[in-house]
C-alpha positions in Angstrom: 15.7 -7.0 70.2 12.8 -8.9 68.7 13.5 -11.1 65.6 9.8 -11.3 64.6 7.5 -8.7 63.1 3.9 -8.2 64.1 1.6 -9.8 61.5 -0.5 -6.6 61.4 2.5 -4.5 60.4 3.4 -7.0 57.7 -0.2 -7.0 56.3 -0.3 -3.2 56.3 2.9 -2.9 54.4 1.9 -5.6 51.9 -1.5 -3.9 51.3 0.3 -0.5 50.7 2.8 -2.0 48.3 0.0 -3.8 46.4 -2.0 -0.6 46.2 1.0 1.3 44.8 1.7 -1.4 42.2 -2.0 -1.7 41.2 -2.2 2.1 40.6 1.0 2.4 38.6 -0.4 1.5 35.2 -3.3 3.9 35.6 -0.9 6.7 36.6 1.4 5.9 33.7 -1.5 6.0 31.2 -2.8 9.3 32.7 0.6 10.8 32.3 0.8 9.5 28.7 -2.6 11.0 27.8 -1.6 14.4 29.2 1.6 14.4 27.3 -0.1 13.4 24.0 -2.8 16.0 24.6 -0.1 18.7 25.2 1.7 17.6 22.1 -1.4 17.8 19.9 -2.2 21.2 21.3 1.3 22.5 20.5 1.1 21.1 17.0 -2.3 22.8 16.4 -0.8 26.1 17.8 2.2 25.8 15.5 -0.1 25.1 12.5 -2.1 28.2 13.2 1.0 30.3 13.6 2.4 29.0 10.3 -0.9 29.7 8.6 -0.9 33.3 9.9 2.7 33.9 8.7 1.9 32.4 5.3 -1.1 34.7 5.0 1.1 37.7 5.7 3.5 36.6 3.0 0.7 35.9 0.5 -0.8 39.4 1.1 2.6 41.0 0.6 3.1 39.1 -2.6 -0.4 40.0 -3.9 0.2 43.7 -3.0 3.5 43.7 -4.8 2.0 42.0 -7.9 -0.9 44.4 -8.1 1.5 47.3 -7.7 3.6 46.0 -10.6 0.4 45.6 -12.7 -0.6 49.2 -12.1 2.9 50.5 -12.9 2.7 48.9 -16.3 -0.4 50.9 -17.2 1.3 54.3 -16.7 
């Protein structure tokens, strides 16, 4: 069994490892940006939902208040 490794094999593995290490920060930042974008979108969706629910509550309160006002005039 040979104790030495071909220099071309060593170079190929070194280049591959260097490429992976060089791309890691960009991949991490891409993942971070996607996560932040998703979080902002979910926050906006939750804000819209909360506003819609508040409008239903306000409309019900207004309707009840107007009904009470009309009942006083009878």
